C-alpha positions, 0 to 999 in steps of 0.5 A: 737804801731807798726803797724800791718803788720810791726808785721804781716811781722815779725812774717812770718818767724815764722809761724807754717805752719798752720799760714802761709797762714793766715799771708800771706793773712793779708800781701798781701790783708789786705782791703780784711779781713778788712771787712771778719768775723773770719769765711770767713777768716778761710776759706779764707785761710783754716786755723781754725778760733782758729788759727786765734785766737792764731795768734791775741794772740800771736802779742798780741790782745786779739781776732780777733776784736780788730786785725782787728780794728787796720789792719782798722787803719792802712789800712786808714794811708797807703792809707793818706799817698800814698795820701799826696805823690801824692799831693806833687807830683803834686804840685811838678811838677806844674812849679814856 
């Protein structure tokens, strides 16, 4: 299954005018989006909860909670990967 951030990036080219702010918000501020209810997300992105639900369905999710869970997983994986890269860089900087 594709990473939700990849799906959003791919979909952004075809997003409707109403969806563009939503997609941009999810891509640029995924950690903030994770903590948002559907109502709060609609306020922050100036779109309706119905627009959010339609985007979820278009991306293959059953609803907002499922998209939110996927976003949580992907953000956690990205953080874990970043931590791994930092650890490797620190370890490789230590003289042998």
